[in-house]
VONU-126209 format. One record per residue (C-alpha): residue in one letter; x, y, z. Coordinates in pm, whole numbers, padded with zeros to 5 digits, always signed. Each point is the difference from the previous one (the first is absolute). Example, Ala and Ser with C-alpha at 12.3 -4.5 7.8 and 13.67 -1.06 7.14 Angstrom:
% VONU-126209
a+01230-00450+00780/s+00137+00344-00066/
//
This chain:
% VONU-126209
m-12220-08512-22052/p-00361+00036+00113/t-00029+00087+00370/f-00321+00008+00203/k-00007+00177+00337/k-00275+00021+00257/e-00030+00050+00374/a-00071-00337+00156/l+00032-00151+00347/g+00106+00330+00151/t+00279+00077-00244/l+00082+00005-00372/l-00007-00318-00206/e+00188+00012-00330/i-00057-00264-00267/i+00255-00002-00282/v-00080-00230-00292/y+00267-00057-00265/n-00232-00149-00265/t-00126+00226-00276/n-00353-00140-00012/i-00165+00077+00334/h-00368-00026+00084/q-00121+00275+00231/a-00261-00243+00139/d+00281-00208+00153/i+00142+00301+00181/d-00347+00109+00114/e-00062-00349+00140/c+00319+00022+00206/f-00096+00328+00165/f-00363-00107+00048/c+00102-00315+00189/i+00228+00202+00225/k-00265+00262+00076/e-00262-00264+00084/f+00234-00187+00235/e+00121+00322+00162/q-00354+00104+00086/k-00045-00322+00198/y+00334-00034+00179/s+00170+00337+00038/r+00047+00091+00366/f-00033+00367-00092/r-00378-00040-00043/k-00250+00000+00285/d-00286-00171-00181/n+00146-00302-00177/f+00018-00371+00086/l+00336+00023+00177/a-00123+00282+00227/q-00308-00203+00090/l+00211-00308+00074/n+00231+00199+00226/r-00302+00129+00191/s-00191-00328+00036/w+00302-00242+00006/k-00185-00256-00214/g-00119-00025-00359/k-00058-00207-00310/i+00283+00027-00250/d+00040-00060-00372/r+00257-00217-00178/e+00251+00283-00045/l+00000+00110+00363/s+00027-00361+00112/y+00307-00037-00224/l+00161+00314+00144/l-00063-00102+00359/k+00151-00342-00064/i+00308+00168-00148/a+00016+00228+00305/q-00011-00300+00233/e+00267-00179-00202/l+00227+00304+00009/h-00068+00054+00371/t+00118-00355+00072/s+00294-00016-00243/s+00139+00334+00119/d-00012-00111+00364/w-00285+00251+00060/y+00188+00302-00135/f-00257+00048-00276/d-00329+00106+00155/i-00323+00146-00143/t-00147+00104+00337/l+00211+00314+00047/l-00281+00236-00106/p-00043+00158+00348/f+00369+00092+00011/l-00014+00162-00343/e-00318+00190+00082/n+00134+00122+00335/a+00322+00113-00168/g-00198+00216-00244/y+00011-00229-00302/g-00372-00043-00052/i-00340+00165+00035/s-00108-00073+00356/q-00042+00293+00238/k-00008-00226+00306/i+00284-00182+00173/k-00036-00372-00066/k+00077-00285+00237/e+00331-00147-00114/n-00068-00374-00009/i+00191-00199-00263/w+00096-00347-00132/s-00116-00151-00326/s-00048-00326+00188/h-00314+00163+00144/v-00158-00010-00348/t-00194-00325-00056/l-00125-00136-00332/s-00279-00257-00013/g-00153-00068-00340/n-00117+00335-00137/t-00001+00171+00340/v+00277+00200+00164/t-00001+00073+00373/l+00224+00250+00177/k+00075-00016+00369/r-00160+00290+00187/w+00178+00333-00067/i+00207-00148-00281/q-00011+00202-00323/i+00164-00087-00330/d+00166+00203-00274/l+00040-00174-00335/g+00202+00283-00153/s+00319-00203+00019/l-00164-00271-00215/w-00305+00099-00200/k+00158+00285-00197/w+00270-00226-00138/y-00241-00291-00041/m-00213+00223-00224/l+00305+00093-00204/d+00063-00371-00051/v-00361-00015-00125/v+00080+00281-00244/y+00304-00195-00116/d-00221-00304-00066/i-00241+00211-00207/l+00281+00119-00226/e+00230-00303+00000/n-00155-00201-00284/k-00076+00306-00213/y+00332+00185-00012/d+00359-00116-00047/k+00169+00255+00224/f-00126+00247+00257/t+00099+00165+00328/l-00220+00082+00298/n+00146+00277+00216/f-00168+00070+00332/w+00184+00271+00192/g+00337-00155-00084/d-00107-00360+00058/i+00001-00179-00333/r-00119-00316-00171/v+00119-00074-00352/k-00081-00237-00279/g+00315-00031-00205/t+00325+00159+00115/e+00037+00341+00160/t+00288+00179+00173/i-00101+00153+00333/g+00195+00270+00180/l+00067-00049+00372/e-00057+00317+00200/d+00235+00119+00271/p-00215-00012+00318/l+00156+00318+00138/r+00019+00194-00327/p-00316-00077-00202/k+00119+00166-00323/k+00318-00208-00009/l+00030-00360-00118/i+00234-00252+00161/g-00031-00257-00278/e-00232-00182-00239/l-00163-00339-00027/s-00101-00193-00311/c-00340-00167+00056/t-00166-00255-00230/d-00363-00099+00069/l+00036+00100+00364/s-00149+00227+00264/f+00217+00255+00176/a-00082+00171+00331/s+00180+00195+00269/s-00051+00110+00361/s+00167+00289+00177/g-00074+00199+00311/e+00116+00312-00182/r-00295+00006-00239/r-00292+00076+00228/k+00038+00182+00332/l-00277+00015+00261/k-00039+00165+00337/w+00268-00232+00133/k+00276-00159-00204/h-00152-00172-00306/h-00289-00218-00119/l+00175-00341+00012/i-00063-00165+00336/n+00158-00301+00168/p-00307-00181+00141/k+00207-00161+00275/t+00135+00326+00142/w-00266+00245-00127/e+00286+00222-00114/s+00124+00129-00335/p+00328-00188-00058/n+00310+00187-00114/e+00256-00277-00050/i-00062-00008-00377/l+00000+00294-00242/i-00171-00166-00296/v-00101-00338-00139/y-00033-00079-00371/v-00183-00322-00086/t-00087-00203-00309/h-00257-00278-00025/k-00217-00136-00278/l-00319+00137+00162/w-00032+00361+00105/v-00205-00080+00310/f+00285-00210+00141/a+00272+00243-00108/d-00154+00288+00190/a-00103-00206+00304/y+00349-00145+00040/a+00156+00343-00051/t-00197+00111+00305/a+00080-00314+00201/l+00372+00017-00078/f+00013+00366+00101/v-00168-00038+00340/c+00188-00317+00097/p+00331+00020+00183/l+00271-00017-00266/k+00114-00352+00090/k-00358-00125-00025/s-00046+00180-00335/l+00306-00174-00144/k-00127-00337+00124/l-00345+00058-00156/l+00167+00092-00326/e+00203-00320+00011/v-00295-00237+00058/t-00282+00160-00206/p-00036-00147-00352/g-00019+00251-00284/l+00102+00294+00218/e+00305+00209-00088/a+00104+00322+00168/l+00257+00269+00065/i+00007+00140+00354/i+00192+00310+00104/s+00056+00032+00373/k+00015+00327+00191/t+00380-00027-00002/g-00001-00008-00380/k+00092-00369-00026/i-00162-00176-00297/h-00144-00353+00028/c-00101-00155-00329/s-00142-00339-00092/q+00165-00195-00280/g-00299+00023-00234/f-00030+00375+00046/n+00372+00059-00037/k+00004-00188-00333/y-00187+00281-00175/l+00125+00292+00211/t+00235+00282-00096/l+00111+00234+00278/y+00138+00342-00089/
//
């Protein structure tokens, strides 16, 4: 099957198309859109729009950024403030970024205000869209290919969105080369969050915005949702929440299915996720 690989959004994006007749122009369009968006909104650049916004705390925004900020506000509210895009200073100070200076650690997405095509940040607030825009752009890639090909898989560092049906292996959070099971996905997005994947100066990169700590109650979260941007965002939110809150969010959020493994090894699985799950 034809496979196209290219570094994108800080890691490797793999596009697997199962059709025999593939137009290279479609694949090129996918990677071009990603590159263009990345240049504007990656927090690992000092000269782009996001960097300027974080310095001036106010700016005119386009339709796509407005959409992402509205999603961020929706997720901030629905997760009881456990999903937050203003944690950039914590990530930078922990060594996960490019800044050489210690940043003032102000947070709360509620300090981000939208009015028409203008966004205003409260003084010292800085935003990181990495938890949203990467997966939003992969949803854009899906839309480019959806009406042209019958079956394809987008694989972004183990997070996956499929058109058609695909079987996805579930990685053991403590032993990355071992699988604990598999999940059959049809026209769904699949994402995961684990503190074991990316270590920083202290603990890991997933931060509870209410305690400013890296939580350790949960080992890993696996999530499915129709849209990739929601799958990944909720994977993060479910991981940083206290376990009881995570299970409640899972219960009341439409379209969200998940498997959560606690630090004790106990497995919590929603009915919709369990329906297509095989544990080894």
